[in-house]
N, C-alpha and C positions, 0 to 999 in steps of 0.2 A: 412496375411496381412501386409500392410506397411500402419501407420499411420504416419500423417505429424501435430504435434501441436503448434499453431501458436498464441503470446501474439501479440493482436492487436493495443493496446495500447501505449502508448510515457513512458517515464522513470518514474521508482516508487517513485524515489526522484526528483523532477523539480522544483528550483527557481531561476528563470531567467528574472532579470528588465536589464534596462538600465543603475541603478548603481553600481550594485552589481550582480557579477554571480558565487556564490557560488553554487556547484553540480549541475552545468548545464548538466553534461554530465553523472553523477552517476546513472547508475540502476541494476538491482540486480535479482538475480534468480526468474525467475517465477515458484512459487512453486507449484502452484496450479497445472499446467501442468505438474511439475515434480512427483506429486501424481501420476496422470491419466498415465504418460508416464511409470510408475511403474507397474502399475496395468496392463496395457495393454503387459508390458513384461514378466510380470509371468503369461502371459496366453499364449506365445509364439510367439507374434507378434512382427513385426520391428516396431522401434519408431525413430523418428526424433524431434528434437523441435526449433525453431526458435523464436530471436526475431528481428522483424525488425529495431529496432530503433539502432541496434547494429550492422545491416549489411551495408555495402556501397552501394550497389546497389541490392537490395530486388527484386524488381520489374524484373530489367532486367534479374535476373538469377532465377524468379521464375518457367519459363518454364520447365527449365533443373531441376528445385528441385521437381517438381509435376511429373517428370518420374517416372511410378511404383507407383505410391501412389495410395492407394483405398480406404484413408478416411484420410480428413483433419478435424480437430477440432481446434477452435477458441474460445477465452476468449474473452469477449465483455464489454465493459465499457459505462455507459448510454449518458457520453459526447463526446462518440466517435464511434457513431453507423454509420455515413455517412461514416466517411475511413472505418468502419469493412463492411458495403455493398459493398462498391466500392473494396474490398479485394476480397469477396462472388464473384461479379461477376465476376471478373478477371479471377479468378479460373474456372467459369464455362465456360467462353469462351475460356480457354486455354484444358481444359477436361472435359465435361460436364456429364462421366461417373463416376467422383469422388464423393463420397458421402460426405456434408459438414454438420459437427455437429456444432451448435454453444454453448457458454456457458458464464457462468460469471455472472459480479453484473446485468447487462440490462436484462439478460435472465431469470435471476432469479425473478427480478421482475416483468418481463414483460414476461413469458414465451409463449404466445402463440401471441402477438401483436409481438415480435419478428420475428416470422415467417411469420406473413402476411405482415410485412416489407422487411423482408431481403428474398425476393422471389425467391431466386437460394439454399437456406437454404434447407436441408432435414429434420434434428432433433432439437429440440431444449432442453437443460437440464437445469431443473428448481432445483436449489439447489446445492447441493454437486454430483460430479462425479466421484469422486475415485472409485465406484463399478459400479455404474450404466453405466460405459464406456463399462465393463465388456459384460453386457447386451447386449447393443448397437453393438459390434462387432458379437457378437450369432448373432443377426438379420440381421447384414448383410450377413454374410454367411447363412443364411437360417436355423439357427437351434433353432431362438426363436421370437415370434410374437413381434410386437412392440408395440402392444396393451396390454401385458402383463409386460411392462417396467415400473419400478416406476420414478415419476417425468420428463417426457419427454413428450413433445408435438410432431407430426410427421406430413409430408404433404401424404396426399394420394389420387389417383385421383382427384389433383386439391382442396382437401381440408384439413382445417387444424384439425386433430386430437387428442387427448389428451391418453395419457396411464393412466397408475396408480395414485394414490397419492403419492408426493414424500417424502420422508423418510429422515430423519437425521440420521448424525452419531453418536450414544449416547456413545458409546466407542471409543476415540479416538487411544487409545494403540492397538485396532486391524487394526489403519492404517499398512503397511509397509512405510518405509523411501524413502523418494521421491530420484527419482532417477536422483541424480546431476551430473552423468557423461554425462547424456545426453547436458549438456549443458558445457561441457569442452573447447568448442571453443572460449568461451568468458573469457574476463580477466575482472573480477569484482573488484569493491574498487578502480577505478579511477576516480579522480575528475580533471576535463579537464586536461588529460593527467598525471595527479600525484596521485602515493599512497598517500591516506590519514592516511591509517592505514595497517597493516603487509599483504601482497600478500601470498595465495591467499583468497581470500574472498568468503563465502557463507553465507547463510540465513537459519533461519528455524523459524517454529512455535509451539508455545508450547500449545495453545490454540484456540479455535472458537467461534465466537460470543464476544458478549459484553453485561452485566448486564446493562449496563447504556443509559440511554435516551437524549443524549445531542442531541438539536432540530435541529442542521444543520447537523448533521452524517447521513448518508443513508443507516439505516439498518432495514429499513421496510421488513426485509424477514424472512423467517423461518429460515435456518441456519446461520444467522448473528443475530436474537434476542436471541436465544439458545443459553446462553454460556456453553462452554464443556471445562475440562481442560485435559491433557495429564497426566499422574503420574511422578512423579520425577523421577521414575528409570528408566521407558519410556526413558523420554528426557536425561537423566544424559549418558544411553548406546547410544543414537544416537550422542550426541557429541563427545563420545569415538569414534565413527568410523569417524566423521567429522577430528578429530582430526592429525589422521592419513594422513589427505591431505590438510590441510587447516590451515591457521595463525590466520583467521580473521571470526568471527561470526557473524551475525546480527540477533538479535532477531526479529523478525515483527510481534509480537504481538498486539494488540490493547493496552492491559494491560498487558504486561508481569509478574510486581511483584503486581497483584491485590491479590492473594493468599500466602499472607507471610509467611505462616508455609510452603508452597510448595516451595517457592521461597528459605527459607533457605535450605531444604533439597537438592536443585539443587546445589546450590551453595556450602554446604559441599561434595556434591558428587564431583563436579569440583576441588576442592581442595584437597579431598583425593585420586583421582585418577590422582594427578599431570599435570591436563592437560593445557599444554602450549597455551592458546589461547587469542589475543583481542578480548574481549567479547563487542559488541554494542546492546544498549539497545532503541530500536526506539519507543516503548509505555511506557511511565509512567506515572502514576498519582502523583500527589506531595502528596495526603492526605496518600500515602502508606511509605513515607518518615520515616526512622529512623537511629539511629546511628549505633545502633548493624548491622540491616541489611547492611547498606553502607559499613561500614568497613570489611564485611565478602565479599561483592561484588567487594570491591579492591582488597582482597586478592585473590579471585577466578579469578580475570583478567579482570575486566570492565575497560575500559577505555571511554565510552560515552554514554552518555543518552540525551534523546530527551522527551521533555515535551509539553503537548498541554495546553499552557498559556491560549492563545486567549483572554486574557482583563486584562487590572489593574483596573477595576472599578468592584463593588459587583454586582450592578444592571444590569449588565451587563451578568456576570457570571452565576446568577439567571436567566435569561432570556434563556440562552443557557441549564439549565439545567445540568452546570456541576457539581454540589453539591461539590464544594470547595470553600475556602476563600483564600483571601489576603495572610495572616498569613500564611499559609498552604506554600503558594508558594513560599514565601522569607524563610521559614524553608527550603524548600525542595532544592533549589539551591544552597543556604548557605550550607548545609551540603555536596552538589554534589562538591563544590568547594573545600570546606575541604577534600574531599578525591581525590582531583586532578583528576576528571574526565572533560573530555570534553564535555559541557553542550550547548545544543540547545534548543533554546524556540520557539513555534509556536505560532503567536499572529494571530486575526480576527479581521479586521475594518470595520463597515458597518450594527452593530444592525441596526434595523427600528427607535430606537430613539435616537441612538447616533449622538453626536454634535461633534465639533471640540475640545471641552474640555473634553470628552471623550477621544480622540483619543490623547492628549497631556498627559492624565493621564496614557495612557496605552504606550507609548512613554516613560513616565518618569518613571515607573515602571521597563523596560526591560534596561532602562541605568543605574538605580540603581543597579541592580543585575549584579553579573558577569558570566553572559553568555558569551560564545566563540562565538556561533553563535545566531541567531536571522532569522528568517522569519515573513514577515507581509502579509497575502492575504487578498483580498477584501471578505466580506461573500458571501457564493454561495448558492443558494438555490439547492442542491442537489437532484437528484431524490431518491426517497425511504425515504428523512428524514420529521419530523415533519414539518418542514417550507414549504418544497416543498406542500406536503400532504394538510396542512391548505389553501396553495394558491391556490390549486385546487378546494378543498370545495367550497370556495368562491367566484370560477370562474376567479380569478386574473389569474391562469395557465391554459394551455390547458388541458385537459384531454386524449387526444393523448400523450402515451409515446415517439413515436418519435420527438416529439418537445422538448424534455428536451434540448438539446444543443441547441436550437434558441436563440439568445441574446435578453435580453429584459431590457428597461431601470426601473431598480429600483424604483428612485425618481418618474418617471411618475406614475406608479403602484401607488404611495404611500406606498411602503415598503423600502423607506431609505429617508433620507434627502440630500442623492448626488449621483450622477448616475455613472454608471461602472468607466467610463475614472476617475472621482474625485478622488472615492475610489482607485485607482491603483497609482493615484499622489499623496495621500498621504500615501499610503503602501511605495511607492517610497522615499518618504520625510522621512517617518519612518526610513528606513533603513540607510539613509546617517544619519542622525541626531546621530544612535548607533554607524555606523562604524568609521563615520568621528570623532572620538575624540583622542584628545591627550592622554589624560587617558587610552581609552581602548587599542592604540597600543603600552603602557610603559608597561601596564597589561599583553598584549598578548607575548609583547620580555620576561617579566620575567617567565608568567607561561612554556614558552617553554623551558626556561634556567632549572627550576624546574623540569620538567617532562624528559629533556633531550631529547626531541624529537623536532625538528623545520618542521614538515612536514604541520602542519597546519598555521602556519607562514609563511611558503614559498608560500602556495595556497593563503593566505590573501594578503599578497605583491604582488603578481601575479595581485591579482582581483583589486586591489589601484591602484598599478603605472603601469601595463602592458599596452598593445595596445589595449586588449579586452574590 
């Protein structure tokens, strides 16, 4: 059979506003689909993977793309369900005989409701689909009953029925490495037309789930709440294979450095194997920072590190249940500076009790530390987060999960001192305050000279003085 796997949502890393447009075009490989693709390839099926945001005319070419396709698998985010449903209906309109399987965050949180809303979809996967997809393929071929498959809901005679209970994959080392060749047609690592790191770029994940309980994070699902790690040996083995074809590697774990012992083993392995890669760490907690570990990271090739700082106010950090403090933030960022990493900090504005004084303190912290880049986002009440679930319990938000993406006025609902537009304006103000400082520009020129790498500086100058 032939499977077409589609990532329905937008760029993985998107921060685009009217003032600063850094990372406005960066997207990364859809690892979840590449793992599923590998499982299908191992069973002898044909597989194609598409990221619509990387295609010039995705819908125009869809009829041709769907020729000879037996099954389409679509990964869906909660905030993109309307777009996903439009795509599903379009596929069904072109060829109603194609089986449509949906999965991803929204389906994991609402497996039954997703099928009730997306009426042209046939099967919904709850949780991890790496092995489940093999059973689904057998069911399509008539070799297995849908009712005997773990972690799915399916449509039968106009009704939505449930298969067996979902399972999580406990031993991640059992997973085959993702089929990265399925996205060779895409050129990852470009930011607004320019490479920020060595081409070619790919990504990998060394763990699944998260042991922390940040109130804004949508992790209210079995496979997200249950933290599991791959072994250091398994990770280094994959990196060796990656290094034969790629020059930059993005670790996209929520907390890549969480297990310090394992982190040391991974970097030791990279150093011993003399693997020449630019290593980028997307998710790092400030409380894991240590001089010994960071020196080893630098030796192994780490060039970039990204922190979820969120706020410069301890009361806000406590409200978010971040389990970090301001001293740890300062230590981690300054240590990263000493290692000459490119440092990115993510901040959130808009906790229910936050005032302008809170915002100014957060902006002040960002400006006082040697970040290369910062993003400021309005607080979002994400589906599956404690904040969202609490709002549903109190009757503030609808119990209907298909209304997750509906715009609401948080100020009117008593959840913020500011409405969404006001928060967006504060985020824009914060970004201008950070980037439009003479001291920042001088520091970036100096750091580019120190690194002997002017790619980031070139991108920043393009954002500051370009026509965009």
